[in-house]
ZAMARGU-4260 file (C-alpha; in steps of 0.2 Angstrom, whole numbers, plus 5000, padded with zeros to 4 digits):
<rodrens>
0) 4950/5051/4875 | 4957/5039/4863 | 4945/5021/4860 | 4957/5008/4860 | 4955/4994/4846
5) 4961/4978/4848 | 4979/4981/4843 | 4979/4994/4857 | 4982/5009/4845 | 4970/5023/4849
10) 4959/5030/4837 | 4958/5049/4830 | 4941/5054/4839 | 4933/5049/4855 | 4917/5055/4862
15) 4918/5051/4881 | 4912/5062/4896 | 4897/5072/4898 | 4895/5084/4883 | 4913/5084/4879
20) 4921/5080/4861 | 4941/5077/4861 | 4952/5075/4845 | 4968/5069/4847 | 4984/5075/4842
25) 4994/5061/4847 | 4991/5041/4849 | 4994/5044/4868 | 4985/5054/4879 | 4997/5055/4892
30) 5009/5070/4897 | 5027/5067/4896 | 5033/5060/4912 | 5046/5074/4916 | 5031/5087/4915
35) 5029/5095/4931 | 5009/5097/4932 | 4996/5092/4923 | 4984/5104/4911 | 4997/5118/4911
40) 5002/5126/4895 | 5018/5114/4894 | 5018/5107/4876 | 5019/5088/4887 | 5002/5090/4895
45) 4987/5083/4891 | 4977/5099/4888 | 4989/5101/4874 | 4987/5086/4867 | 4967/5086/4865
50) 4958/5098/4856 | 4943/5102/4867 | 4930/5107/4855 | 4916/5108/4869 | 4922/5110/4888
55) 4912/5107/4902 | 4911/5110/4920 | 4905/5092/4922 | 4914/5083/4936 | 4912/5067/4926
60) 4921/5074/4911 | 4939/5074/4906 | 4940/5093/4906 | 4936/5092/4924 | 4950/5078/4927
65) 4962/5090/4920 | 4958/5104/4930 | 4960/5095/4945 | 4976/5090/4940 | 4982/5107/4934
70) 4980/5113/4952 | 4987/5097/4961 | 4998/5103/4975 | 5007/5085/4973 | 5008/5086/4952
75) 5028/5088/4950 | 5032/5074/4962 | 5026/5062/4948 | 5042/5068/4938 | 5052/5061/4952
80) 5047/5043/4947 | 5054/5033/4933 | 5044/5035/4916 | 5031/5022/4911 | 5028/5016/4893
85) 5020/5027/4881 | 5001/5027/4884 | 5003/5014/4899 | 4991/5016/4914 | 4995/5010/4931
90) 4984/5007/4944 | 4993/4994/4955 | 5004/5004/4967 | 4996/4996/4982 | 5003/4979/4975
95) 5021/4985/4970 | 5025/5006/4970 | 5034/5014/4956 | 5052/5016/4957 | 5061/5032/4962
100) 5072/5040/4949 | 5083/5043/4964 | 5084/5025/4969 | 5095/5021/4956 | 5110/5034/4962
105) 5106/5026/4979 | 5109/5008/4973 | 5123/5013/4962 | 5132/5023/4977 | 5130/5008/4987
110) 5135/4996/4973 | 5151/5006/4968 | 5157/5018/4980 | 5153/5008/4996 | 5154/4990/4993
115) 5163/4992/4978 | 5178/5003/4984 | 5177/5002/5004 | 5172/4983/5004 | 5170/4977/5021
120) 5173/4995/5030 | 5158/5001/5024 | 5149/4993/5038 | 5159/5006/5048 | 5149/5020/5038
125) 5131/5020/5037 | 5127/5001/5034 | 5127/4997/5051 | 5115/5010/5058 | 5103/5007/5042
130) 5088/4998/5053 | 5089/5011/5066 | 5091/5028/5053 | 5080/5022/5040 | 5067/5016/5054
135) 5068/5034/5062 | 5065/5042/5044 | 5048/5030/5044 | 5042/5034/5060 | 5033/5050/5055
140) 5022/5040/5042 | 5016/5031/5055 | 5012/5044/5069 | 5027/5038/5079 | 5039/5045/5092
145) 5058/5040/5088 | 5065/5023/5096 | 5050/5013/5092 | 5050/5009/5075 | 5066/4997/5065
150) 5068/4992/5047 | 5071/4974/5047 | 5066/4958/5039 | 5048/4954/5030 | 5031/4957/5036
155) 5028/4939/5038 | 5044/4936/5051 | 5040/4952/5060 | 5024/4948/5061 | 5028/4932/5069
160) 5041/4938/5080 | 5029/4951/5087 | 5013/4942/5089 | 5024/4926/5098 | 5031/4939/5109
165) 5014/4947/5112 | 5006/4931/5116 | 5020/4923/5127 | 5018/4941/5139 | 4999/4943/5136
170) 4992/4924/5139 | 4987/4916/5154 | 4977/4902/5159 | 4960/4911/5157 | 4966/4922/5142
175) 4970/4910/5129 | 4961/4918/5112 | 4970/4925/5096 | 4957/4935/5087 | 4956/4940/5070
180) 4946/4940/5055 | 4943/4932/5038 | 4947/4950/5030 | 4966/4948/5037 | 4980/4946/5024
185) 4981/4925/5021 | 5001/4925/5026 | 4995/4933/5042 | 4982/4919/5045 | 4994/4907/5043
190) 5007/4914/5054 | 4994/4915/5067 | 4989/4897/5065 | 5004/4892/5070 | 5008/4902/5084
195) 4991/4896/5092 | 4996/4878/5088 | 5013/4880/5096 | 5006/4887/5111 | 4989/4879/5113
200) 4980/4894/5112 | 4962/4897/5103 | 4963/4905/5086 | 4946/4914/5085 | 4943/4920/5066
205) 4927/4929/5062 | 4919/4929/5047 | 4921/4939/5032 | 4903/4943/5031 | 4900/4958/5042
210) 4893/4975/5035 | 4904/4984/5049 | 4919/4974/5053 | 4925/4987/5066 | 4909/4984/5076
215) 4911/4964/5075 | 4929/4966/5082 | 4923/4976/5095 | 4909/4965/5101 | 4921/4950/5101
220) 4934/4956/5112 | 4931/4949/5128 | 4943/4944/5144 | 4949/4928/5137 | 4957/4938/5121
225) 4975/4938/5123 | 4979/4947/5104 | 4970/4954/5091 | 4979/4955/5075 | 4972/4964/5059
230) 4977/4972/5043 | 4972/4992/5047 | 4967/4993/5027 | 4959/4975/5020 | 4970/4970/5006
235) 4955/4966/4996 | 4939/4978/4998 | 4952/4993/5006 | 4940/4995/5022 | 4949/5003/5034
240) 4945/5000/5054 | 4944/5011/5068 | 4960/5008/5076 | 4958/5019/5090 | 4942/5011/5094
245) 4948/4994/5093 | 4964/4999/5103 | 4955/5004/5117 | 4942/4991/5119 | 4957/4979/5117
250) 4966/4987/5133 | 4950/4987/5142 | 4948/4969/5142 | 4966/4967/5144 | 4972/4962/5125
255) 4987/4968/5115 | 4983/4974/5096 | 4995/4969/5083 | 4992/4982/5067 | 4997/4975/5050
260) 5000/4993/5041 | 5005/4985/5024 | 4990/4992/5014 | 4991/5009/5024 | 5007/5016/5025
265) 5010/5030/5015 | 4995/5032/5009 | 4982/5032/5026 | 4983/5043/5042 | 4991/5031/5054
270) 4994/5039/5071 | 5001/5022/5083 | 5007/5034/5097 | 4990/5042/5098 | 4979/5027/5095
275) 4992/5020/5109 | 4994/5004/5099 | 5004/4991/5104 | 5013/4982/5090 | 5012/4985/5071
280) 5021/4979/5054 | 5021/4983/5037 | 5029/4982/5021 | 5038/4996/5010 | 5037/4991/4993
285) 5019/4995/4990 | 5015/5014/4993 | 5033/5017/5001 | 5039/5014/4982 | 5055/5004/4989
290) 5056/4990/4977 | 5053/4971/4974 | 5060/4963/4991 | 5063/4979/5000 | 5064/4976/5019
295) 5048/4978/5032 | 5047/4985/5046 | 5043/4984/5064 | 5034/4995/5078 | 5035/4992/5097
300) 5027/5006/5109 | 5041/5012/5120 | 5035/5005/5136 | 5031/4987/5131 | 5049/4985/5124
305) 5058/4977/5140 | 5042/4966/5143 | 5043/4957/5126 | 5056/4946/5119 | 5058/4940/5101
310) 5056/4921/5098 | 5071/4923/5085 | 5086/4928/5093 | 5099/4932/5081 | 5116/4942/5085
315) 5109/4960/5079 | 5097/4960/5092 | 5110/4956/5107 | 5118/4970/5118 | 5133/4968/5112
320) 5134/4959/5093 | 5152/4961/5092 | 5155/4954/5110 | 5150/4935/5101 | 5146/4927/5117
325) 5140/4911/5117 | 5123/4915/5128 | 5111/4926/5121 | 5108/4943/5132 | 5092/4954/5122
330) 5099/4973/5118 | 5089/4987/5126 | 5073/4995/5119 | 5068/4991/5101 | 5084/4983/5094
335) 5080/4966/5102 | 5069/4963/5088 | 5082/4963/5074 | 5089/4947/5070 | 5103/4947/5056
340) 5112/4959/5043 | 5102/4972/5038 | 5100/4970/5017 | 5109/4986/5014 | 5105/4985/4994
345) 5086/4983/4997 | 5086/4997/5011 | 5094/5011/4999 | 5078/5013/4988 | 5068/5014/5004
350) 5079/5029/5010 | 5077/5037/4992 | 5056/5036/4993 | 5055/5042/5010 | 5065/5059/5006
355) 5051/5061/4993 | 5038/5057/5007 | 5047/5070/5018 | 5047/5084/5004 | 5028/5079/5001
360) 5023/5079/5018 | 5009/5068/5023 | 4994/5078/5025 | 4996/5083/5007 | 4995/5066/5003
365) 4981/5062/5013 | 4971/5074/5005 | 4973/5069/4986 | 4970/5051/4991 | 4954/5055/5000
370) 4948/5065/4985 | 4955/5055/4971 | 4948/5038/4978 | 4932/5048/4981 | 4933/5054/4963
375) 4937/5036/4957 | 4920/5029/4965 | 4910/5042/4957 | 4916/5038/4940 | 4913/5020/4943
380) 4896/5023/4948 | 4893/5033/4932 | 4901/5024/4919 | 4903/5005/4925 | 4889/5003/4937
385) 4877/5001/4921 | 4890/4989/4914 | 4885/4976/4929 | 4901/4982/4940 | 4899/4985/4958
390) 4910/4996/4970 | 4915/4985/4985 | 4925/4998/4995 | 4918/5009/5008 | 4910/5025/5002
395) 4914/5034/5018 | 4932/5041/5017 | 4934/5038/5036 | 4932/5019/5031 | 4940/5016/5016
400) 4959/5015/5011 | 4967/5021/4996 | 4962/5007/4985 | 4946/5005/4976 | 4940/4986/4973
405) 4927/4983/4960 | 4916/4966/4957 | 4912/4958/4942 | 4908/4941/4938 | 4921/4940/4925
410) 4932/4950/4935 | 4948/4938/4931 | 4948/4937/4912 | 4942/4955/4913 | 4957/4960/4920
415) 4969/4949/4909 | 4959/4960/4894 | 4964/4975/4903 | 4983/4972/4904 | 4985/4963/4886
420) 4973/4975/4876 | 4968/4990/4887 | 4986/4995/4892 | 4980/4996/4910 | 4988/4988/4926
425) 4976/4985/4938 | 4977/4967/4949 | 4964/4954/4952 | 4960/4946/4969 | 4949/4929/4972
430) 4935/4927/4967 | 4928/4943/4958 | 4936/4958/4963 | 4948/4970/4954 | 4958/4983/4965
435) 4963/5000/4958 | 4977/5009/4968 | 4976/5029/4970 | 4993/5033/4975 | 4995/5051/4977
440) 5014/5055/4973 | 5011/5050/4955 | 4991/5047/4952 | 4983/5060/4942 | 4965/5063/4939
445) 4966/5060/4922 | 4975/5043/4923 | 4958/5039/4935 | 4947/5046/4922 | 4956/5037/4906
450) 4958/5020/4917 | 4937/5019/4919 | 4934/5022/4901 | 4946/5008/4896 | 4937/4998/4908
455) 4921/5003/4901 | 4926/5001/4884 | 4931/4983/4887 | 4915/4978/4896 | 4906/4985/4881
460) 4916/4976/4868 | 4917/4959/4879 | 4935/4958/4878 | 4933/4947/4893 | 4927/4933/4882
465) 4947/4932/4874 | 4953/4926/4890 | 4953/4911/4899 | 4945/4910/4919 | 4959/4899/4922
470) 4969/4907/4934 | 4987/4909/4931 | 5000/4906/4943 | 5001/4924/4947 | 4986/4935/4947
</rodrens>
């Protein structure tokens, strides 16, 4: 493994990992992105770039990571994403996923062959049907049967539509509490605050100091609750709620449940139908790799659709959009939650990515996510804990998502050092956490091993001292 100097260049010899010495034949330890596996005989694989002088079976060694990569059943999919800069480690896929190469052709076709050539006639091809078509392709990743998922708008707009509709249908004189907790994503909290104020409801915000957030929610679910809204995987710690238990308890007291699955979809097992979930929203630019500003999605359980009415009544959600009636009549089923024209150019990359998920299969993705997050936690415990780093993410695979959060007193300047000097892209979350995302379609075990070594080097050399603790506008 290379030791990076302050100029970002790797030295020629490193001694890292238990009982292993590696000599580099290239400044970059990374395989060529076109290679279809790791640790194989390809001249682009890490195994060919390292001269392994003292191999070991130690799970905390690079040789172990390479062995895991060599038998990774998803390794071939790494080549389906745009190449990274040489030596760059990208562990921020829970913020913005990498670009599928197929997305380039999809967008080009939409621009040149469809918009450029067909002009307005393209709405009569596959454009008009895109929210339904892509929603149905996404539904299996949510454990949802057909006609319950649509791609539309942003996560915040979708959350507002479903939360407000749920409160309108479920609130009564004695049931006037909107329940959530401080682990929820702030944008969700702002929207819930606005709904509570507009509808004269009580927003009950549970603190984030619980050691068992699921149990805290279960204990707070009383008959006065009309809606509970939570992030399935919390955006800071990566805690994963017991959705089945919470949903069952909510229904027992007469409440509906709205799940935000932004930090879960594409990397965590989601079974909305099996949980009898009521409502869900999520984005597509994180683990789903649909690109910046890509449209979000919403889920409404089939038997609830006729009970709920969207508070944003747009023409795409009417029963006959091209009748242009002057009075709003909601469409039957899930389409009533559509509002305006679909963002066609942003939907195309999502289609390209979902095709990859279809071929990869969620069972394989879920297995790798659980294995790699466990491996990453073990590396952090061994290499980083002695340097003052604490794992914040739950250790139980049943209670964690696909990113691992670490805590350090200098987390913000450390994150800046990692980006500027160590060629590692994680992200920082207030007040003292760095998130490291495992994205099974393109994250390798060697990536995780090297990322931890670069963090360890930055800590040992106190690279954080070179950076201000004053936050930039984007952290």
